[in-house]
N, C-alpha and C positions, 0 to 999 in steps of 0.2 A: 505493499498498499506506498501510495509517497500525498506527498504533501500537494494540495491543490495552487495552484500553479500559480496566487496570490497568498499564502499563505508562504509561499517559497521566495515570488521575489521582497514580500516585504522586513521581513530579516539580511538582504541579500546576499540567500547564498542559495544560489538555485539546486536543487535536486539535492539538496544534501543530505538525505533520507533515499536509503537507498531498495527497503527492503523492513517486511519484519515477520524475527518466527511467527513460527507457529502458536502463539501462549502472544505472543502480538509485542513484543519483546521487540527491540530497533537497533539491525547490523549496520554499521554506518563499514566505510570501504576506507582500507589503511588513508586515501589522499587524502577523506574531511580530519580522518584523526592526527597526521602529518600535520595538517593545515591548520587546526586546534591548538595541538603541545606546539605546531612553529609562534602563534600569536601567544599561545600564555607564554612562554619563554622572553615574552620581550620584554624592557626592563624598567617599560613605563606599566606593563600588564599586570592584572587580578585576575587570577586562574576563575573564582568568582566570574567578574567581570563576563571573558569569557565563554565559558560554560553555557552563561544563558545569553549569546549571542549564537551562539548552537542549537540549542535546548537540548543539554545534556545538564546536569545534576553535575556539581565541581568533582565532586568523586569520585562519578567517571571517569573528568580527564584530567585527572589525579591522577590517576594508571595511564589513562594512555604515557604521560605523565613519564613514567616508573616504568614501561614496556621499551618507549627511545635511552633513555639512560641505559638501557639494558641494552641497547639495540639490536632490539623485536623488535622495530617500528622506526619507521623514516619520514623525518621529520622534510613537510612540503611548502618551503618559500614561496614569498608573494611574489619570486621569477618563474616560477613551475609555472607548466603551458600544464593543467589540470584540467581547462575550461571552464573556472569559474573566476569571478570580476564582480563576487562583490570583495566589499571592504576589510 
């Protein structure tokens, strides 16, 4: 299940939600996780603010950050061509 176009465009992350599991949980692409982690590691960023923009709990973003530090999740920089034009 994807977000409607209006919901996705309102927060600047078109297509951020890729699909849901049978139990209703959300599955995020590695690109989205990497972009969120990258944004959360900027000097002036707060994890709770970035998490809110991506529609996840700060706890989830913290887990993704831990995976990135362990080398199990690649960061997606602003310069990467991943098809997203959000801020």
